[in-house]
Residue frames as a rotation matrix with the C-alpha (Angstrom) as fourth column:
MET 1
0.349 0.051 0.936 17.94
-0.458 -0.862 0.218 -46.47
0.818 -0.504 -0.278 -45.46
LEU 2
-0.740 -0.657 -0.146 19.87
-0.131 0.355 -0.926 -47.01
0.660 -0.666 -0.349 -42.27
ARG 3
-0.057 0.745 -0.665 17.84
0.680 0.516 0.520 -48.53
0.731 -0.423 -0.536 -39.46
ILE 4
-0.573 -0.207 -0.793 18.66
0.777 -0.445 -0.445 -45.54
-0.261 -0.871 0.416 -37.26
HIS 5
-0.818 0.298 0.493 16.48
0.075 -0.793 0.605 -43.18
0.571 0.532 0.626 -39.32
HIS 6
0.222 0.966 -0.134 13.37
0.256 0.075 0.964 -44.16
0.941 -0.248 -0.230 -37.35
VAL 7
0.064 -0.296 -0.953 15.35
0.996 0.083 0.041 -43.73
0.067 -0.951 0.300 -34.12
VAL 8
-0.912 -0.410 0.023 16.09
0.411 -0.912 0.022 -40.12
0.012 0.030 0.999 -35.09
LEU 9
-0.462 0.812 0.356 12.44
-0.094 -0.444 0.891 -39.46
0.882 0.378 0.282 -35.92
ASP 10
0.379 0.571 -0.728 11.34
0.660 0.385 0.646 -40.92
0.649 -0.725 -0.231 -32.57
ALA 11
-0.362 -0.598 -0.715 13.86
0.916 -0.371 -0.153 -38.72
-0.174 -0.710 0.682 -30.77
LEU 12
-0.914 0.063 0.400 12.54
0.109 -0.913 0.393 -35.67
0.390 0.403 0.828 -32.64
ARG 13
0.039 0.999 -0.012 8.98
0.152 0.006 0.988 -36.45
0.988 -0.040 -0.152 -31.57
THR 14
0.350 0.037 -0.936 10.10
0.899 0.267 0.347 -36.79
0.263 -0.963 0.060 -27.97
MET 15
-0.641 -0.732 -0.231 12.00
0.765 -0.635 -0.111 -33.47
-0.066 -0.247 0.967 -28.14
ARG 16
-0.210 0.586 0.783 8.98
0.550 -0.591 0.590 -31.37
0.808 0.555 -0.198 -29.11
PRO 17
0.800 0.544 -0.253 8.00
0.516 -0.407 0.754 -30.27
0.307 -0.734 -0.606 -25.57
ALA 18
0.213 -0.812 -0.544 11.61
0.743 -0.227 0.630 -29.43
-0.634 -0.538 0.555 -24.70
LEU 19
-0.569 -0.392 0.723 11.95
0.802 -0.457 0.383 -27.48
0.180 0.798 0.575 -27.94
ALA 20
0.324 0.779 0.536 8.93
0.510 -0.621 0.595 -25.37
0.797 0.081 -0.599 -27.01
THR 21
0.834 -0.068 -0.547 10.44
0.509 -0.286 0.812 -24.64
-0.212 -0.956 -0.204 -23.61
ILE 22
-0.222 -0.974 -0.043 13.83
0.806 -0.209 0.553 -23.79
-0.548 0.088 0.832 -25.10
GLN 23
-0.261 0.207 0.943 12.09
0.793 -0.511 0.332 -21.57
0.551 0.834 -0.031 -27.66
ARG 24
0.775 0.627 0.080 10.55
0.447 -0.633 0.632 -19.47
0.447 -0.454 -0.771 -24.88
ASN 25
0.729 -0.545 -0.415 13.91
0.335 -0.244 0.910 -19.04
-0.597 -0.802 0.005 -23.16
ASP 26
-0.229 -0.896 -0.380 16.34
-0.257 -0.321 0.912 -18.88
-0.939 0.306 -0.157 -26.08
PRO 27
0.756 0.643 -0.123 14.90
-0.264 0.128 -0.956 -18.71
-0.599 0.755 0.267 -29.60
ASP 28
0.296 -0.718 -0.630 18.36
-0.944 -0.117 -0.309 -18.86
0.148 0.686 -0.712 -31.18
LEU 29
-0.689 -0.542 0.481 19.28
-0.641 0.765 -0.056 -22.08
-0.338 -0.347 -0.875 -29.39
ALA 30
0.060 0.808 0.586 15.89
-0.102 0.589 -0.801 -23.59
-0.993 -0.011 0.118 -30.27
ARG 31
0.772 0.186 -0.608 16.39
-0.580 -0.184 -0.793 -22.69
-0.259 0.965 -0.034 -33.93
GLN 32
-0.181 -0.930 -0.319 19.86
-0.966 0.229 -0.117 -24.25
0.182 0.287 -0.941 -33.92
LEU 33
-0.591 0.038 0.805 18.53
-0.390 0.861 -0.327 -27.39
-0.706 -0.507 -0.495 -32.22
ARG 34
0.509 0.845 0.164 15.73
-0.186 0.293 -0.938 -27.73
-0.841 0.447 0.306 -34.80
ARG 35
0.588 -0.342 -0.733 18.16
-0.805 -0.166 -0.569 -27.29
0.073 0.925 -0.374 -37.70
ALA 36
-0.494 -0.863 0.105 20.68
-0.869 0.490 -0.066 -29.77
0.005 -0.124 -0.992 -36.28
ALA 37
-0.409 0.398 0.821 18.09
-0.246 0.819 -0.519 -32.41
-0.879 -0.414 -0.237 -35.40
SER 38
0.710 0.682 -0.177 16.38
-0.309 0.076 -0.948 -32.07
-0.633 0.728 0.264 -38.78
SER 39
0.267 -0.713 -0.649 19.74
-0.959 -0.132 -0.250 -32.30
0.093 0.689 -0.719 -40.51
VAL 40
-0.594 -0.460 0.660 20.40
-0.570 0.819 0.057 -35.70
-0.567 -0.342 -0.749 -38.96
ALA 41
0.080 0.733 0.676 17.24
0.146 0.662 -0.735 -37.22
-0.986 0.157 -0.054 -40.42
LEU 42
0.835 0.312 -0.452 17.53
-0.336 -0.362 -0.869 -35.45
-0.435 0.878 -0.198 -43.76
ASN 43
0.035 -0.906 -0.422 21.18
-0.999 -0.036 -0.006 -36.34
-0.009 0.422 -0.906 -44.32
LEU 44
-0.529 -0.125 0.840 20.52
-0.284 0.958 -0.036 -39.97
-0.800 -0.257 -0.542 -43.39
ALA 45
0.476 0.800 0.365 17.75
0.175 0.321 -0.931 -40.07
-0.862 0.507 0.012 -45.99
GLU 46
0.749 -0.242 -0.616 19.86
-0.644 -0.482 -0.594 -38.32
-0.153 0.842 -0.518 -48.62
GLY 47
-0.301 -0.946 0.118 22.81
-0.906 0.323 0.273 -40.60
-0.297 -0.025 -0.955 -47.93
SER 48
-0.196 0.281 0.939 20.68
-0.058 0.953 -0.298 -43.70
-0.979 -0.113 -0.170 -48.34
GLY 49
0.814 0.533 0.230 19.91
0.216 0.089 -0.972 -42.65
-0.539 0.841 -0.043 -51.90
SER 50
0.638 -0.677 -0.367 23.54
-0.770 -0.543 -0.336 -41.92
0.028 0.497 -0.867 -52.73
ALA 51
0.898 -0.432 -0.083 26.66
0.426 0.901 -0.080 -43.93
0.109 0.037 0.993 -53.35
GLY 52
0.170 -0.972 0.163 30.38
0.781 0.032 -0.623 -43.67
0.601 0.233 0.765 -52.73
GLY 53
-0.756 -0.650 -0.070 31.79
0.580 -0.617 -0.533 -40.37
0.303 -0.444 0.843 -51.59
VAL 54
-0.454 0.673 0.584 28.44
-0.410 -0.740 0.533 -38.58
0.791 0.003 0.612 -51.55
ARG 55
0.542 0.641 -0.544 26.97
0.148 0.564 0.813 -41.22
0.827 -0.521 0.210 -49.23
HIS 56
-0.075 -0.677 -0.732 29.99
0.936 0.206 -0.286 -40.95
0.345 -0.706 0.618 -46.95
ALA 57
-0.862 -0.259 0.436 29.74
0.177 -0.959 -0.221 -37.14
0.475 -0.113 0.873 -46.90
ARG 58
-0.010 0.940 0.341 26.02
-0.420 -0.313 0.852 -37.21
0.908 -0.135 0.398 -46.02
HIS 59
0.595 0.188 -0.781 26.63
0.500 0.675 0.543 -39.70
0.629 -0.713 0.308 -43.21
ARG 60
-0.473 -0.817 -0.329 29.51
0.825 -0.280 -0.491 -37.59
0.309 -0.504 0.806 -41.90
THR 61
-0.691 0.309 0.653 27.24
-0.243 -0.951 0.193 -34.52
0.680 -0.025 0.732 -41.94
ALA 62
0.422 0.885 -0.196 24.53
-0.151 0.282 0.948 -36.49
0.894 -0.370 0.252 -40.13
LEU 63
0.172 -0.462 -0.870 27.10
0.868 0.488 -0.087 -37.48
0.465 -0.741 0.485 -37.50
GLY 64
-0.839 -0.521 0.159 28.12
0.412 -0.798 -0.441 -33.87
0.356 -0.304 0.884 -36.92
SER 65
-0.367 0.794 0.485 24.50
-0.483 -0.608 0.630 -32.81
0.795 -0.003 0.606 -36.68
ALA 66
0.496 0.513 -0.701 23.69
0.293 0.661 0.691 -35.61
0.818 -0.548 0.177 -34.23
ARG 67
-0.293 -0.691 -0.661 26.54
0.919 -0.012 -0.394 -34.47
0.264 -0.723 0.638 -32.01
GLU 68
-0.888 0.002 0.459 25.33
-0.016 -1.000 -0.025 -30.89
0.459 -0.029 0.888 -32.31
THR 69
0.100 0.995 0.007 21.78
-0.222 0.016 0.975 -31.94
0.970 -0.099 0.223 -31.40
LEU 70
0.397 -0.018 -0.918 22.98
0.759 0.568 0.317 -33.66
0.516 -0.823 0.239 -28.24
SER 71
-0.654 -0.723 -0.223 25.14
0.736 -0.540 -0.408 -30.66
0.174 -0.431 0.885 -27.37
CYS 72
-0.564 0.538 0.626 22.22
-0.227 -0.830 0.509 -28.24
0.794 0.145 0.591 -27.84
LEU 73
0.516 0.782 -0.348 20.19
0.097 0.351 0.931 -30.27
0.851 -0.514 0.105 -25.36
GLN 74
0.112 -0.575 -0.811 23.10
0.960 0.274 -0.062 -30.32
0.258 -0.771 0.582 -22.93
VAL 75
-0.851 -0.388 0.354 23.52
0.337 -0.920 -0.199 -26.54
0.403 -0.050 0.914 -23.24
ALA 76
-0.113 0.902 0.417 19.80
-0.298 -0.431 0.852 -25.98
0.948 -0.028 0.317 -22.66
GLU 77
0.621 0.286 -0.730 20.00
0.510 0.560 0.653 -28.14
0.595 -0.778 0.202 -19.56
ALA 78
-0.288 -0.846 -0.449 23.18
0.936 -0.150 -0.318 -26.42
0.201 -0.512 0.835 -18.31
LEU 79
-0.864 -0.011 0.503 21.55
0.041 -0.998 0.049 -23.00
0.501 0.064 0.863 -18.74
GLY 80
-0.848 0.527 -0.060 18.47
0.128 0.093 -0.987 -24.14
-0.515 -0.845 -0.147 -16.84
TYR 81
-0.584 0.659 -0.474 16.04
-0.808 -0.418 0.415 -23.94
0.076 0.625 0.777 -19.76
ILE 82
0.402 0.657 -0.638 15.05
-0.521 0.737 0.430 -27.58
0.753 0.160 0.638 -19.36
GLU 83
0.570 -0.184 0.801 15.40
-0.678 0.446 0.584 -30.23
-0.464 -0.876 0.129 -16.68
ALA 84
-0.538 -0.763 0.359 17.63
-0.449 0.619 0.644 -33.24
-0.714 0.186 -0.676 -17.22
PHE 85
-0.121 0.482 -0.868 16.69
-0.982 0.070 0.176 -34.61
0.146 0.873 0.465 -20.59
PRO 86
0.743 0.498 0.446 15.12
-0.582 0.811 0.063 -38.10
-0.330 -0.307 0.893 -20.56
ALA 87
-0.160 -0.890 0.427 17.76
-0.520 0.444 0.730 -40.81
-0.839 -0.105 -0.534 -20.54
ASP 88
0.181 0.262 0.948 16.00
0.525 0.789 -0.318 -42.74
-0.832 0.555 0.005 -23.31
VAL 89
0.989 0.147 0.010 16.32
0.093 -0.565 -0.820 -39.81
-0.115 0.812 -0.572 -25.73
VAL 90
0.376 -0.925 -0.059 19.97
-0.863 -0.373 0.340 -39.35
-0.336 -0.077 -0.939 -24.87
ALA 91
-0.169 -0.402 0.900 20.47
-0.112 0.915 0.388 -43.09
-0.979 -0.035 -0.200 -25.38
ARG 92
0.659 0.460 0.595 18.78
0.535 0.270 -0.801 -42.89
-0.529 0.846 -0.068 -28.79
LEU 93
0.913 -0.356 -0.200 21.00
-0.407 -0.769 -0.492 -40.01
0.021 0.530 -0.847 -29.86
ARG 94
0.040 -0.943 0.331 24.09
-0.806 0.166 0.568 -41.85
-0.590 -0.290 -0.753 -28.61
ARG 95
0.137 0.085 0.987 22.99
0.306 0.944 -0.124 -44.93
-0.942 0.319 0.103 -30.58
VAL 96
0.953 0.220 0.206 22.70
0.269 -0.313 -0.911 -42.81
-0.136 0.924 -0.357 -33.73
ILE 97
0.612 -0.786 -0.082 26.11
-0.787 -0.616 0.035 -41.25
-0.078 0.043 -0.996 -33.07
GLY 98
-0.044 -0.645 0.763 27.69
-0.473 0.686 0.553 -44.64
-0.880 -0.337 -0.335 -32.41
THR 99
0.472 0.296 0.831 26.27
0.518 0.669 -0.533 -46.14
-0.713 0.682 0.162 -35.59
LEU 100
0.997 -0.051 0.063 27.43
0.020 -0.607 -0.794 -43.20
0.079 0.793 -0.604 -37.67
VAL 101
0.361 -0.924 0.129 30.92
-0.826 -0.252 0.503 -43.26
-0.432 -0.288 -0.854 -36.14
ARG 102
-0.045 -0.353 0.934 31.24
0.039 0.934 0.355 -46.89
-0.998 0.053 -0.029 -37.20
ILE 103
0.679 0.402 0.614 30.00
0.590 0.199 -0.783 -46.11
-0.437 0.894 -0.102 -40.72
VAL 104
0.968 -0.238 0.083 32.18
-0.138 -0.776 -0.615 -43.09
0.211 0.584 -0.784 -41.45
SER 105
0.454 -0.849 0.270 35.38
-0.601 -0.068 0.796 -44.41
-0.657 -0.524 -0.541 -39.82
């Protein structure tokens, strides 16, 4: 398993309060954020048990979902549902994205 899997899980734990706030304001955005964030962790895990093209596809999907997760948080902030998201969580997500970009390129 990639060493970023635990980073994703830590970010998910940190997002819980923001998710609850987003849920109250925009249930659809909260649902999309939960799906995207979960997809990152699940595709990383699935990719670690795969080989070749399947592994690459799972990592590419995880990358797209990580970008979507970050974008959902940015949208929630832009719409005023949440305050500026903690820099450490954004840094974790950017670390995951950076690692996945290097892997799938």
